[in-house]
C-alpha positions in Angstrom: -2.4 -9.0 -25.8 -5.1 -10.5 -23.5 -4.4 -11.3 -20.3 -4.4 -15.1 -19.5 -7.5 -16.6 -17.9 -7.9 -17.2 -13.9 -9.6 -20.3 -12.9 -13.3 -19.6 -12.4 -13.2 -19.7 -8.4 -10.9 -16.5 -8.8 -13.0 -15.0 -11.5 -16.2 -15.6 -9.5 -13.8 -13.8 -6.5 -13.4 -10.8 -8.8 -17.0 -10.4 -9.3 -17.9 -10.3 -5.8 -15.2 -8.3 -4.7 -15.8 -5.8 -8.3 -19.4 -5.5 -6.4 -18.0 -5.2 -2.9 -16.6 -2.2 -3.9 -19.3 -0.6 -6.1 -21.6 -1.2 -3.0 -19.6 -0.6 -0.2 -16.8 1.8 -1.1 -17.0 3.9 -4.2 -20.8 5.3 -2.8 -18.3 7.3 0.8 -15.5 8.4 -1.7 -16.1 11.6 -0.8 -17.3 12.1 2.1 -14.3 9.9 3.4 -12.1 12.8 1.3 -13.5 15.5 2.8 -13.5 14.1 5.8 -9.6 13.1 5.5 -9.9 9.0 6.6 -11.6 6.0 5.4 -14.9 5.0 8.1 -13.6 2.3 10.3 -16.8 -0.1 9.3 -15.3 0.1 6.3 -12.8 -2.8 7.1 -15.1 -4.3 9.4 -17.4 -4.6 6.0 -14.0 -5.8 4.5 -13.8 -8.5 7.1 -17.1 -9.7 6.8 -16.7 -11.0 3.5 -13.5 -12.5 4.0 -11.1 -9.9 2.3 -8.9 -9.3 5.7 -5.6 -11.2 5.8 -7.1 -14.2 4.1 -3.8 -15.7 4.4 -4.4 -16.5 8.0 -5.0 -19.7 8.5 -8.2 -20.9 9.1 -7.8 -21.4 13.6 -7.4 -17.9 13.7 -10.7 -17.1 11.6 -8.9 -16.7 8.1 -9.7 -17.9 4.7 -6.2 -19.9 4.8 -5.4 -18.2 1.0 -2.2 -18.0 0.4 -2.2 -16.9 -3.2 -1.8 -13.7 -3.9 -3.7 -13.5 -7.2 -6.5 -13.0 -4.7 -5.1 -9.9 -3.1 -4.4 -9.1 -6.5 -7.8 -9.1 -7.0 -8.6 -6.2 -4.1 -6.0 -4.1 -5.7 -7.3 -4.0 -9.5 -10.7 -3.9 -8.0 -10.6 -0.8 -5.3 -8.2 0.9 -8.2 -11.1 0.6 -10.2 -14.0 0.9 -8.7 -13.4 1.7 -5.1 -11.3 4.3 -3.3 -7.8 4.2 -3.3 -7.6 5.6 0.7 -9.3 2.5 1.8 -5.2 1.1 2.3 -7.0 -2.6 3.5 -3.4 -4.0 1.5 -1.4 -2.2 3.8 -3.7 -3.6 6.3 -3.9 -7.3 5.1 -0.7 -8.3 3.4 1.7 -5.4 4.4 1.9 -5.4 7.8 0.1 -8.7 9.1 1.9 -11.0 7.7 4.4 -10.3 10.0 2.5 -11.8 12.4 2.2 -15.1 10.7 6.4 -14.9 9.9 7.9 -13.3 13.2 4.9 -13.7 15.9 4.5 -16.1 18.7 2.0 -18.6 19.0 0.2 -16.7 22.1 0.5 -13.5 19.4 -1.3 -14.8 17.0 -4.3 -16.0 18.8 -4.2 -12.8 20.6 -4.1 -10.7 17.4 -5.1 -12.3 14.5 -8.8 -13.0 15.0 -9.8 -9.2 15.0 -7.4 -8.1 11.9 -8.9 -10.5 9.7 -12.5 -9.3 11.3 -11.8 -6.1 10.7 -11.8 -5.1 14.8 -8.5 -3.4 14.5 -6.8 -1.3 12.2 -3.7 -2.2 11.5 -0.4 0.0 10.6 3.1 0.2 10.5 6.1 2.7 11.6 9.1 3.1 10.0 9.8 6.5 8.7 11.0 9.5 10.8 11.0 13.1 10.4 14.7 12.4 9.3 15.2 8.8 8.1 12.7 7.9 5.4 14.3 4.8 3.5 17.5 5.0 6.0 16.3 2.8 8.6 19.9 2.5 9.9 19.3 6.5 10.0 16.1 6.2 13.1 16.7 7.8 16.6 13.6 5.7 18.2 15.2 3.5 20.9 14.1 1.2 23.3 15.2 0.3 26.5 15.4 -3.0 28.1 13.9 -2.9 31.2 14.0 -6.4 32.7 10.3 -6.7 32.5 9.1 -4.1 30.1 10.9 -2.0 27.2 10.4 2.1 27.1 10.0 3.3 23.7 10.7 6.2 22.7 10.7 8.5 19.6 8.6 10.0 16.8 7.3 8.7 13.2 5.6 10.4 11.0 3.4 10.2 7.9 2.0 6.7 9.1 -0.5 5.7 6.9 -3.4 4.7 9.0 -2.5 6.5 12.0 -5.9 7.9 13.1 -7.8 4.7 12.5 -4.8 2.5 13.6 -5.5 0.0 16.6 -2.3 -2.2 15.9 1.0 -0.5 15.0 4.7 -2.4 14.3 7.0 0.2 15.5 10.4 -0.1 14.4 13.3 1.2 17.3 17.3 0.9 17.7 17.6 -1.3 21.1 21.6 -1.5 20.5 22.4 2.8 20.0 26.2 1.6 18.9 25.0 -0.6 15.8 22.3 1.2 13.0 21.1 -2.8 12.0 20.6 -3.4 15.7 16.3 -2.8 15.3 13.9 -4.0 16.9 10.0 -4.6 16.3 7.5 -3.9 19.2 3.6 -4.1 18.5 1.9 -0.8 20.5 -1.3 -1.3 20.6 -3.7 1.6 21.1 -4.3 3.6 25.2 -1.1 2.0 25.9 0.6 4.9 28.5 3.2 7.4 26.9 1.9 6.4 23.2 0.8 9.7 21.2 -0.9 10.4 18.2 -0.4 13.9 16.2 -2.6 15.2 13.9 -3.9 14.0 10.6 -1.4 15.1 8.0 -2.9 17.2 5.1 -2.0 15.8 1.9 -1.4 16.5 -2.5 -3.7 13.7 -3.1 -4.8 10.1 -1.7 -7.0 12.7 0.6 -9.3 10.1 2.0 -6.3 8.2 3.7 -5.6 9.2 7.5 -1.5 10.2 7.3 -0.1 10.9 10.5 2.2 11.3 13.0 3.1 8.9 16.5 4.9 10.0 19.6 6.2 7.6 22.1 7.5 9.5 25.3 8.4 6.9 27.2 6.0 4.7 26.4 5.6 0.9 28.3 5.8 -2.0 25.7 5.5 -5.3 27.8 7.9 -8.3 27.0 4.7 -9.9 25.3 4.9 -7.5 22.6 8.0 -7.8 20.9 7.7 -9.2 17.5 10.3 -11.1 16.3 13.8 -11.7 17.7 15.2 -8.8 19.3 17.8 -6.8 17.7 16.9 -8.9 14.2 14.1 -5.9 13.3 15.9 -4.3 11.0 16.2 -8.0 8.6 12.5 -8.6 9.6 11.7 -5.5 7.6 13.5 -6.4 4.5 11.6 -10.0 4.2 9.0 -7.8 3.3 10.0 -5.6 0.7 9.9 -7.7 -1.9 6.5 -8.0 -2.1 5.9 -4.7 -0.8 7.0 -3.4 -4.0 5.0 -5.8 -6.0 1.5 -4.5 -4.1 2.7 -1.3 -5.6 3.7 -2.3 -8.9 -0.1 -3.6 -8.9 -1.3 -0.9 -7.4 0.2 1.4 -10.1 -0.9 -0.6 -13.1 -4.4 -0.2 -11.8 -4.2 3.7 -11.4 -2.8 3.7 -14.7 -5.4 1.9 -16.1 -8.3 3.7 -14.7 -6.3 7.1 -15.8 -6.6 5.5 -19.2 -9.8 4.7 -19.6 -11.2 8.1 -18.3 -8.9 9.9 -20.8 -9.8 7.7 -23.8 -13.6 8.6 -22.7 -12.9 12.2 -22.3 -11.3 12.5 -25.9 -14.3 10.5 -27.8 -16.2 12.9 -26.8 -14.4 16.5 -26.5 -14.4 18.2 -30.3 -12.2 20.7 -30.5 -11.8 22.4 -34.3 -14.6 20.2 -35.7 -13.9 16.9 -34.4 -13.3 14.5 -31.7 -10.1 15.1 -29.8 -9.6 10.9 -30.5 -9.2 11.9 -34.0 -5.5 13.7 -33.6 -2.6 12.2 -34.7 -1.3 13.7 -31.2 -3.3 12.2 -29.0 -4.0 9.3 -30.9 -0.1 8.4 -30.8 0.6 9.5 -27.3 -2.3 6.7 -25.9 -1.0 4.4 -28.1 2.6 4.6 -26.8 0.8 4.0 -23.4 -1.4 1.3 -24.5 1.6 -0.5 -25.7 3.5 -0.4 -22.3 0.5 -0.9 -20.6 0.5 -4.3 -21.9 4.3 -5.1 -21.9 3.8 -4.4 -17.9 0.9 -6.2 -17.0 2.3 -9.0 -18.1 5.5 -8.4 -16.3 3.6 -7.9 -12.9 1.7 -11.0 -13.7 4.6 -13.1 -13.8 5.7 -11.5 -11.0 2.9 -12.8 -9.2 3.6 -15.8 -10.8 6.9 -16.3 -9.4 6.2 -14.8 -5.6 3.7 -17.3 -5.6 6.5 -19.6 -6.3 8.3 -18.0 -3.2 11.4 -16.6 -5.4 10.3 -13.4 -5.6 13.8 -11.2 -5.6 14.3 -8.0 -4.2 15.6 -6.5 -7.5 12.8 -7.8 -9.9 10.3 -6.4 -7.6 12.0 -2.7 -7.4 12.3 -3.2 -11.2 8.2 -3.7 -11.4 7.7 -1.1 -8.9 10.6 1.7 -10.4 9.0 0.8 -14.3 4.6 0.9 -13.5 5.2 4.2 -11.0 7.2 5.8 -13.5 4.5 4.6 -16.5 1.4 5.6 -13.5 3.2 9.0 -13.7 3.5 10.0 -17.3 0.0 8.3 -18.0 -2.1 11.0 -15.6 0.1 14.1 -16.5 -0.7 13.1 -20.2 -4.4 12.6 -19.1 -4.5 15.9 -17.6 -2.3 16.8 -20.7 -5.6 15.7 -23.3 -8.7 17.1 -20.7 -7.0 20.7 -21.0 -8.5 23.6 -18.5 -11.2 20.4 -17.7 -7.9 18.2 -16.0 -7.3 21.1 -13.8 -10.7 21.0 -12.5 -11.1 18.9 -9.1 -14.7 17.4 -10.4 -12.5 15.7 -12.8 -11.7 12.0 -12.2 -8.6 12.7 -14.2 -7.8 15.8 -11.7 -7.4 13.3 -8.1 -6.4 10.8 -10.5 -2.9 13.3 -11.0 -3.3 14.0 -7.0 -2.9 11.3 -5.8 -0.4 9.3 -7.9 2.8 11.4 -7.5 3.0 9.5 -4.2 3.5 6.3 -5.6 6.9 7.5 -7.3 7.9 7.7 -3.9 6.4 5.0 -1.1 7.6 1.6 -1.2 10.8 2.9 -1.4 11.7 6.0 -4.5 12.0 5.6 -8.0 16.3 6.9 -6.8 16.7 4.1 -4.2 14.9 1.5 -6.8 17.6 2.4 -9.5 20.6 1.9 -6.7 19.0 -1.6 -5.5 18.8 -2.0 -9.3 22.0 -0.3 -10.6 24.3 -2.8 -7.2 22.4 -5.8 -8.8 24.2 -5.5 -12.1 27.0 -3.1 -11.6 28.6 -4.2 -8.4 
């Protein structure tokens, strides 16, 4: 089914975004992969184009674009023509909105202009060595010292961990209450804030992922984000959009893997004819194509509902679960249909296979998504 056409201004935006990713991002992909991180200049260039924190009001330097379809376009075009490790969306739509929803006016004026321009890169620090999806199990603590907070603990698997300048850090502020968590704005150079190594990963190699350490880190009172002890609930408010973002990315990743596989099987021959003429190849790709078509309709509907402010965490979990599993099946099929070539790093499908695996884990694992859905339908 052909996707419903977007308004002309959105289509023009897509054309511009495609050119940006083709010119400014994709040519550097191999170098970034070897370096283990994206150049900071990539964020500055995205800021110059107005692609960062597009939702922010004009008074802070933003475009005031609340329509999520603009971000959907950026995710899709980056997935097809950019680099999977360029976590622009994490900066703009996963972390940035916390400042819009929970930040004071002083915090907005102090931080948003640099986030919009790309001068400062954002990250969020929730995951700990012994606490991933179970936020109530985190061990990081922050104590109120009157005129400041003292933060202690460690975080791991933090995206933008090396490049990041400003992190939203979750820590317990009432140890006897598992859900009494507060959010703190920790800035590069703060006393007691240290970074660990850039972690080596199976895939997403151009994305800097690091450990963060807080040892008696002094956090000014004005760097408390939102209400004290209410951070757990602040975080929950962003989960539906986070999983929608994941679904959009999963689907375009699936499409990219499908496209390179289709091209390969049309050209590669076995027993005197193209692989695309064998029934197994044809039926397998036909199944994936049908599922992608159905998933695209569902995801586009989720975006529409989200723009209306009505996207539920359960529906977002459904989209995230099904899209990530579909993407996983497609990259696995792609490697299989490539044969030995699929195992070679020089072929895009090999890297897509490596990059995809995290998507059934990040933003909530498939098992967590199933539990959320099960609670809705059974409890």
